[in-house]
Structures are given as structure tokens and as C-alpha cells.
C-alpha positions, 0 to 999 in steps of 0.5 A: 500499499505504501509503495502504491501511495508513493507511486501515485504521489510521484505520478501526481507530482510529474503531472503537476511538473509538466504543467506550464502553469502551477495549477495547484489549489490556491489558498483562499481561506474560507472565501465562498463564490458569491452572487446576487441572491435574486438571480443566483441559481439561474443558468446564466446565458446573458450578460449580467452586471452585478454590484458588490459591497463590503465595509470593514474595519482596519485598527491601523494603516496596514502596509501590505494588504493584497486581495485576490479576485476572480470572476467571470468575466471582468470586474472594477474595484473601488476602495473608499470610493476611489477606483483602484482597478479599472477592468480587472479579470482575464478571459477564461481560462488557463485550462478548459476548466479552471479560472484566473484570479488577480492579486491587487495591492490595496495597501495605500487605499485603506484608512484606519478605521471604517473602510468600504470595498465595492466591486462591479462585475460584468459577466459576459454570458456567452462564449467567444473565439477568446473566452469560454464561459463558466456559465455562472456569474460570481465573485470571490474575494480574499485578503492576506490579512485575515483581520480585515475580514474581507473574505467573500461570504454572505456578509457581503452585499450584492445586487444585480445592476439592472441599469446595464443591459444588452442592446437590441440588434445589431449585436457583435458578431458571433466570434467576440464573447463581449456584449454590446452595452446599454446603460439606462441612467434612470435605473442607476443606483447612483454613487453605489461605490462610495462609502457613505452610500446606505446599502441597508436595503440591498440583500446580502450575497448568496453563497454559491460555491467553494474554491475549486468547485465547478464550473470555476475550477481551480484558481490560477494566479494571473500571469500578466500585469493588470491593464495599463490605464492612461486616464481620461484624455481629451480627443485631438479635435476637441475645439471642433465639438458643437456645444449643442447636438443637431442630431448628426454624428460627432467624429471625436478623432483619436491620436492613433488606433487604440483600445479606448473606452468613451465618456461624455458629460452632457445636459439633456432631458430623460429618455434620449438614446446616445450611441457610441461606436467607433469607425472600426464597428463595421469590419471591412464595412461588412455588416456581418462583421460588427464589433462593440458599440454602446448606448446610453438612456439619459435621465433629466439634467446634467449627467456623465458616463463612461462605457466600460467595454473597450472598443477600438478605432481611429475615431469614436462616433457619438450620436446625440439626439438633437438639443443635447448640450454637450459639456465634455467629450473624453476617452480613455485608453487602456491596454496591456501594461508594458512600455514602448522601450524599443526603438528603430530609426534610420535614414529611410522614412519609409522604413521608420513609418512601417516600424512605427505603424507595426508597433502601434498595430502590435499594441493594439493586438495585446490585452488578455492574450495576443489577438489577431485583431481587436474588433472582429475576433480578439482571438489567440490564433497561433500563427498571429502569435508567433509573429507578434511575440517576435516583434514584441521582443524588439518593441517593448520592455520585458514585462511583454514576455509574460504574455507570450508565456501565458499563451504557450502555457494555455496552448499546452493546458488545453491540449486534448486527450488525442494529442492535438492542439488547436487555436484559438484558445481560450476559446468556447466556440472553435475547437478545430486543430489548425495544423500549420499554425500549431506547427508554427507555435512549437517550431523554432519561430515559436516556442524556441524563439521565446527561449532564446530571447528570454531564457525562460528554461522552466517553460521550455521543459513543461512544454517538451512533453506536449510538444512531443506528444503533438509531434507523435500524431504526424507521419511521413508517407512512403516517399519519406515526406509529411502526410498532410493533416487537414485538422478542423480547418485546412489553411495555410494562408490567405489568398491562392496558389499555395504549394501545400506540400512544400509548406507541410514539409517546411513547417514540420522540419522547423518543428522537429528542429525546435523539438531537438533543440529543446531536447538538447537544452533540457536533457530530454533527448529520447526522440532527438535521434528519431527527429533527426532522422525524419529531417534527413529523410525529408530533406533528401525526399523534398529535394528529389520530388520538388526541385525543379532545377530553378525553384521548388514546386509540387506536381500539379502547381502551375505557378511558383509559390514564393511562400513555400520556396521561402519556408523551404530555405528557412527550414534548411531544406535547400542547399547553397546552390539552390538557395541562390536560384531561388532568389529570383522567385522572390523577385517575380512571385507575390502570392503571400498574404501579410502572414507569411510575407515576413518569412519571404522577406526574411528569406532574402535577408538570410541569403545576405541580400538585404537590398533585395529584402528592403525592395521587397518590404517596399513593394508590399507594403507601400499602400499600408505605409502611404495610408492615413491609417496608423495600423497595418491591414490583414491583407495587402488588397483588402476585402469586406472581411478584412480588418485594418489592424491585424498584428500578423502584418508587423513582420518587417518590424522584426526584420528591421531590428533583427536583420537590418540593425542586426540585433539578436541572441546567440545563446538563450536569454542573451548571455551572448548576442550578435550586433551584425547590421545588414544596412543595405543602402541605408546610411544610418541606424539607431536602435535600442532593444530591451532585453532580460540582460539589460539595454542594447543599443546601436548608432550606425553611421556610414559614409564613403570613407568609414563605418561608425558603430556606437554600441551599448553592451549590458552587464553580464553579456558578450556581444559578437559584433560584426563591422560591415564591409559593404563590398569594400576593404576595411584597412583599420579599426579604432575603438574610442580613437585607439587603433585595435585592427590593421592590415587584416589582424589585431594590434599587439596592444589590443586584448579588448575587443578581441578580434575573432575572424574576417570574412567576405562581409564582416570583421568580427570582434567579441565586445564586453559590457560597456559603451564603445565606439567602433570606427572602421576605415575603408580603403 
């Protein structure tokens, strides 16, 4: 019995260890899930808003009070009438059956004596492509200070806020779990969140469950920061707003496409309907792809209101009935809590503008998860995520890494018993495997890229069994080529002329290489020989069957697919002679959508052709860069189903920072990295990348006579710096005006930077931490 018990415990510990998130029960003391007593036992399939209050005593000003809050789906928190959290909570969930909780520090908000906590919850009541509903509107709260008596139970007050309802049709398209919001000011509970509000008539909360009960499951700590609140802000064109509405739509311009909540202060009679939406409400102008909107029913007199459901666009549209007196219009931007710490600037304004638009698009597609788009779906499709996480490493500070980690953890924890993974997740409507995107997620461009940029070996180790399981359902045919998996959606890219057999083999090869890398890094090498054997077989069979002599093409294809040829090169399937011949494909073939276009352009940089890479970027992206929109589009040619803010379109941002500026890790977590610019015909590049080791900077200047590189290397790292020759001969290199290299060798005086080697394109030096000026003199 003891041996069986020990084996059971060891098995349980193993299962826990392979979960990317810690799903062991969290301590919520004696807290209960609570709800409004009047509707607590209903099956909840409509959006519901509930107000909760609790008064508590503090004998002193506490210094460390952390409260835990979980709800399906969103909440707003006040302490003593002051808003502490503007939109807390994450969409469900870390697994299909469990929930997230937030931790909030309220120490500075508590006073000695009587205090009031007030929470407004918004239960979505429906599924979507980014949320699985628990089916139960409820709240649970706990504190690390039991003396404050904040644990949620029937001592709390709770009441359904009937001022909030859904709107009539049209409603958001079925992909969105969020509903429209209508607020009737005539049913308002007033300042219910303030300490002096009289809640004696409110019913006590009804206890509907305990911690770990279904349908909420285990409670997992939120792995990402609370959302960033930029505060209420004036619109760009505020001076042009009328003081009295004529009944026409007022277009309130935002400084850029953003996640916003609209606000107004007006004077009006009771019973008027005010509408709020954005210019992105109809995705592509298609009435079948409606986004979210808001309505407000006026009371009599002066009134102000902010609709708490975020929407996005370049402008907010207010429709005030004629005669409404407009006192103030504002907006609140919110978003993922990170800073725009990375930068890229060069002497080509086209590239600068594209980099900035890509950054804006990326930030717009970050919140609960990475998203494909903020208006049509808000869904974590993995092909999109792979591109977005790559951009994020060059764009933000390291707080953005948590969103990538959360995504990978969800990918693993939603894996099904048949070993398939699927996206988008979290999800309550879509349950289909999308094979090429899952391969991308576990490939060298997905989880391995995350590891290289973060050094997060813990996640890598826990992901590996899930990756191994997924790879086990793929097979090779009698020719040693990948057997096509349709999955639930047989999709590789938007557009036509996709060479699917080539793409299948390339993505699968990249996934196998990633698995080998992970196995070597984590000591889980049992499948490495098998994986390498498959790679070797695929490469031989691929070249035998698909190489035409000038490009790769499968039987039956009448055109040459730029996507497929690029992926073959990036997967390491092509040899050097084939790579050189394939360059012509990327100058003539333009079938890729923005999703795979990044990889096509990257192939040119990998092949050492930065001029052609920049030329292709310019060819494909000129309409987007010239557009007045601040974000990038889903497709190069828009249709009535496409969004104008699609995160996957920002691939050139990564290429500019990783290849043109040349910044990339060489070992996990930037212990060593390279600064190896590929400037093409650029004359100057200034860039900064924030890494887990610190800031890396480069200021590159090129003239006819010299190349100057001012570099910043963070502590506890070492950089391999490549000084570009640009087709010329470098005769000497100076470090801070001292000659350290001359006549093709290091000077005897110089031990740092250490000269490593010279090839046709670069001089290479190892550089230790600090700030240095390297100057190469051309012949």
C-alpha cells in the first residue's frame, strides 16, 4: 500500500511538473463564490452586471494588504470610493475547466477605521473565440490579512445592476464574447461605490460555491500585469465639437488606433438614446462582421458616463439626439501594461514609418492574450501569435514576455486527450486543429524563439512533453514526406496558389528542429535521433521530388509559390546552390499575404540580400505605409472581411531590428548576442532593444570613407559585433580613437575587443559590457 501511495504521489507530482502553469489549489482561506441572491441559481446565458459591497475595519494603516479577486468575466474595483482597478480579470481560462484570479495591492487605499470595498462585475454570459464561459456569474475575494475580514461570503452585499443591459440588434458578431452595453441612467444605483452610500436595503450575497468547485475550477494566479490605464484624455479635435447637438454624428478623433472607452458629460432631458461606436464598428464595412458598440439612455439634467466596454478605432462616433447640450467628450485608453522601450530609426522614412505602424498595430493586439485583431475576433490564433511575440522582443520592455508565456502555457494546457493542439485558445466556440499554425507555435519561430530571447528554461521543460505528444500524431509517407493533416481547418495562408506539400514539409521540419533543440537544452533527448532521422529523410525526399532546377514546386502547381520556396530555405532544406537560384522567385512571385510575407522577406536577409529584402518590403507595404491609418491591414488587398489592424502584418518590424540593425541573441537569454547590421543602402541606423539582460543599443553611421558603430552592451553579457564591409576593404579599426585592428589582424596592444575572424562581408570582434565607439576605415 505504501509503495502504491508513493507511486501515486510521484505520478501526481510529475503531472503537476509538466503543466506550464501551477494548477495546484490556491489558498483562498474560507472565501466562497458569491452572487446576487435574486438570480444566483439561474443558468446564466445573458450578460449580467452585479454590484458588491463590504464594509470592514482597519485598526491601523496596513502596510501590505493584497487581495485576490476572481470573477467570470471582468470587474472594476473601488476602495473608499476611489477606483483602484479599471477592468480587472482575464478571459477564461488557463485550462478549459479552470479560472484566473488577480492579486491587487490595496495597502495605500485603506485608512484606519471604517473602509468600504466595492466591486462591479460584468459577466459576459456567452462564449467566443477568446473566452470560455463558466456559465455562472459570481465573485470570490480573499485577503492576505484575515483581520480585515474581506473574505467573500454572505456578509457581503450584492445586487443586480439592472441599469446595465444588452442592446437590441445589431449585436457583435459571434466570434466576440463581449456584448454591446446599454446603460439606462434612470435605473442607476447612483454612487453605490462610495463609502457613505446606504446599502441597508441591498440583500446579502448568496453563497454559490467553494474554492475549486465547478464550474470555476482551480484558481490560477494571473500571469500578466493588470491593464495599463492612461486616464481620461481629450480628443484630438476637441475644439471642433458643437456645444449643442444637431442630431448628426460627432466624430471624435483619436491620436491613433487604440483600445478606448468613451466618456461624455452632457445636459439633456430624460429618455433620449445616445449611441457610441467607432469607425471600426463594421469590419471592412461588412454588416456581418460587427464589432462592439454602446448605448446610453439619459436621465434629466446634467449627467456624465463612461462606457466600460473597450472598443477600438481611429475615431469614436457619438450620436447625440438633437438638442443635447455637450459639456465634455473624452476617452480613456487602456491596454497591456508595458512600455514602448524599444526603438528603430534610420535615414529611410518609409522604413521608419512602417516600424512605427507595426508597433502601434502590435500594441493594439495585446490585452488578455495576443490577438489577431481587436474588432472582429480578439482571438489568440497561433500563426498570429508567433509573429507578434517576435515583434514584441524588439518593441517593449520585458514585461511583455509574460503574455507570450501565458499563451504557450494555455496552448499546452488546452491540449486534448488525442494529443492535438488547437487555436484560438482560450475558446468556447472553436475546437478545430489548425495544423500549420500549431507547427509554427512549436517551431523554431515559436517556443524556441521565446526561449532564445528570454532564457525561460522552466517553461521550455514543461512544454516539451506536450510538443512530443503533438509531433507523435504526424507521420511520413512511403516517400519520406509529410502526410498532410487537414485538421479542423485546412488553411496555410490567405490567397491563392499555395503549394501545400512544400509548406507542410517545411513547417514540420522547423518543428522537429525546435524539438531537438529543446531536447538538448532540457536533457529530454529520447526522441532526438528519431527527429533528426526524419529531418534527414525529408530533406533528401523533398529535393528529389520538388526541386525543378530553378525553384521548388509540387506536382500539379502551375505557378511558383514564393511562400513555399521561402519556407524551404528557412527550414534548412535547400542547399546553397538552390538558395541562390530561388532568389529570383522572391523578385517575381508575390502570392503571400502579410501572414507569410515576413518569412519570404526574411529568406532574402538570410541569403545575405538586404537590398532585395528592403526592396520587397517596399513593394509590398507601400500602400499601407502611405495610408492615413496608423495600423497595418490583414491583407495587402482589402476585402469586406479584412481588418485594418492585424498584428501579423508587422513582420517587417522584426526584420528591421533583427537583420537590418542586426540585433539577435546567440545563446538563450542574451548571455551572448550579435550586433551584425545588414544596412543595405541605408546610411544611418539608431536602435535600442530591451532584453532580459539589459538594454542593447546601436548607432550606425556610414560614409564613403568609414563605418561608425556606437554600441551599448549590458552587464553579464558578451556581444559578437560584425563591422560591415559593404563590398569594400576595411584597412583599420579604431576603438574610442585607438587603433585595435590593422592590415587584417589585431594590434598587439588590443586585448579588447578581441578580434575573432574576417570573412567576405564582416570583421568580427567579441565585445564585453560597456559603451564603445568602433570605427572602421575603408580603403
